[in-house]
C-alpha positions as CSV (number, residue, x, y, z in Angstrom):
1,X,158.0,212.3,161.6
2,X,161.4,213.2,160.0
3,X,160.6,214.1,156.4
4,X,163.2,210.6,154.7
5,X,164.2,210.9,151.5
6,X,165.6,208.4,148.7
7,X,169.2,209.1,147.2
8,X,171.0,206.8,144.7
9,X,173.9,205.5,145.9
10,X,176.9,206.7,144.7
11,X,180.6,206.6,145.2
12,X,180.2,209.8,147.9
13,X,178.2,207.6,149.5
14,X,179.9,204.3,149.7
15,X,181.6,204.8,152.8
16,X,179.0,206.0,155.0
17,X,177.0,203.5,153.9
18,X,179.8,201.0,155.1
19,X,179.7,202.3,158.2
20,X,176.4,201.1,159.0
21,X,177.0,197.8,157.4
22,X,180.2,197.7,159.7
23,X,177.4,198.0,163.0
24,X,175.8,194.6,162.1
25,X,178.8,192.6,161.1
26,X,180.3,193.2,164.6
27,X,177.2,193.4,166.4
28,X,174.6,191.0,165.0
29,X,173.1,188.5,162.7
30,X,171.3,189.9,160.4
31,X,174.4,190.0,158.1
32,X,176.6,186.5,158.2
33,X,179.4,188.6,157.3
34,X,181.8,187.6,160.1
35,X,184.9,189.7,159.1
36,X,184.9,193.9,158.3
37,X,184.9,194.8,154.8
38,X,186.4,197.2,152.9
39,X,185.4,200.6,151.2
40,X,186.1,198.4,147.7
41,X,184.2,195.5,149.0
42,X,181.2,197.7,150.0
43,X,181.3,199.3,146.8
44,X,180.7,196.0,145.3
45,X,177.8,195.9,147.2
46,X,176.0,198.3,146.2
47,X,176.9,199.9,142.7
48,X,176.0,197.6,140.0
49,X,176.8,197.8,136.3
50,X,173.4,196.5,135.3
51,X,170.3,199.5,135.2
52,X,168.1,196.9,136.6
53,X,169.4,196.8,139.9
54,X,169.6,200.3,142.1
55,X,171.0,201.1,145.5
56,X,169.0,204.7,147.7
57,X,171.2,206.0,150.6
58,X,167.9,206.9,153.1
59,X,168.3,210.2,154.5
60,X,166.7,212.1,157.2
61,X,167.4,215.8,157.4
62,X,170.7,215.4,155.5
63,X,172.1,212.2,157.9
64,X,172.2,209.5,156.2
65,X,170.2,207.0,158.5
66,X,169.9,203.5,156.4
67,X,170.3,202.2,152.7
68,X,167.5,200.2,150.6
69,X,169.2,197.8,147.6
70,X,167.5,195.9,144.8
71,X,170.0,193.2,143.8
72,X,170.3,190.4,141.8
73,X,168.7,186.7,142.9
74,X,170.5,184.7,140.5
75,X,172.3,184.4,137.8
76,X,170.2,182.2,135.2
77,X,167.8,184.1,132.9
78,X,164.8,182.4,133.9
79,X,165.8,184.8,137.4
80,X,166.1,188.2,135.5
81,X,162.4,188.9,136.6
82,X,163.1,188.5,140.7
83,X,165.2,190.1,142.7
84,X,166.6,190.0,146.1
85,X,165.7,193.1,148.9
86,X,167.9,194.7,151.4
87,X,167.6,197.1,154.4
88,X,170.2,198.2,156.9
89,X,169.0,201.4,158.9
90,X,171.7,203.1,161.1
91,X,172.0,201.8,164.3
92,X,169.3,204.3,166.6
93,X,166.8,204.6,164.2
94,X,164.7,201.8,164.1
95,X,160.9,202.0,165.2
96,X,160.8,205.0,163.2
97,X,158.7,203.0,159.9
98,X,161.8,203.7,157.7
99,X,161.9,200.5,156.6
100,X,158.3,200.2,155.9
101,X,158.7,203.6,154.0
102,X,162.4,201.8,152.1
103,X,160.2,199.1,150.7
104,X,157.5,200.6,149.8
105,X,159.9,202.8,147.7
106,X,162.4,200.0,146.8
107,X,159.6,197.7,145.1
108,X,157.3,200.9,143.6
109,X,161.0,201.3,141.5
110,X,161.1,197.6,141.0
111,X,157.7,197.7,139.5
112,X,159.3,200.6,136.6
113,X,161.7,197.8,136.0
114,X,159.1,195.4,135.5
115,X,160.3,193.1,138.0
116,X,157.6,190.4,139.2
117,X,159.3,188.9,142.4
118,X,161.2,190.6,144.9
119,X,162.9,188.1,147.6
120,X,164.2,189.0,150.5
121,X,166.8,186.7,153.1
122,X,166.5,187.1,156.7
123,X,168.2,185.6,159.2
124,X,165.6,183.6,161.6
125,X,167.1,185.3,164.6
126,X,166.0,189.2,163.4
127,X,162.1,189.4,164.6
128,X,162.2,192.9,163.5
129,X,163.1,192.6,159.8
130,X,160.8,189.3,160.0
131,X,158.0,191.7,161.4
132,X,158.8,194.5,159.2
133,X,158.1,192.4,155.9
134,X,155.2,190.3,157.0
135,X,154.0,193.7,157.9
136,X,154.4,194.8,154.0
137,X,152.6,191.6,152.7
138,X,155.8,189.3,151.9
139,X,155.6,185.4,152.7
140,X,157.5,183.1,154.5
141,X,158.8,180.6,151.4
142,X,161.6,179.0,153.0
143,X,163.0,178.3,155.9
144,X,166.9,176.7,156.3
145,X,167.9,175.3,159.2
146,X,171.5,176.0,160.8
147,X,173.3,177.7,157.4
148,X,175.4,179.7,159.1
149,X,177.5,180.1,162.2
150,X,178.6,183.0,163.6
151,X,179.3,184.2,167.4
152,X,179.4,180.4,168.0
153,X,175.8,179.9,167.0
154,X,174.2,177.8,164.4
155,X,171.7,180.5,162.6
156,X,168.8,179.6,160.3
157,X,168.1,181.5,157.2
158,X,164.8,182.7,156.1
159,X,163.4,183.7,152.5
160,X,160.7,186.0,151.8
161,X,159.0,187.1,149.1
162,X,156.5,189.2,147.4
163,X,154.9,189.0,143.6
164,X,154.6,192.7,142.9
165,X,154.1,192.2,139.2
């Protein structure tokens, strides 16, 4: 098994992260984005001014093979101890245990920031992501039916959560 490392995402990583994300925009329902995004738009998705929220690239040797981010769940103050977790792996890196390592890593970072609950929003078609989060102890807490439309299909959105603090 490769040695995977996590490094904070900086401006120099944004284009590589964008390339990973573009695969999912164009080929899957893992994201509900339907149009390719610019480097600037990607930067806004992964670089945060608030130090509570962080983003990391995942490296296998020197190859950026994915990224994991903690983002603000909701803007109202009562949600300040809840964050959303998102993981994307470069196509071809699935099934190697990287997702589990990424979740464990970002959960530790979230605990250090005194976050209480993590939420993952997952397309109902994304069986791999559902299985990963369930294996890591996340429980399904909501199922929104036909809230997105991509590739001329109506898509469900599932909400998974884990209390970590």
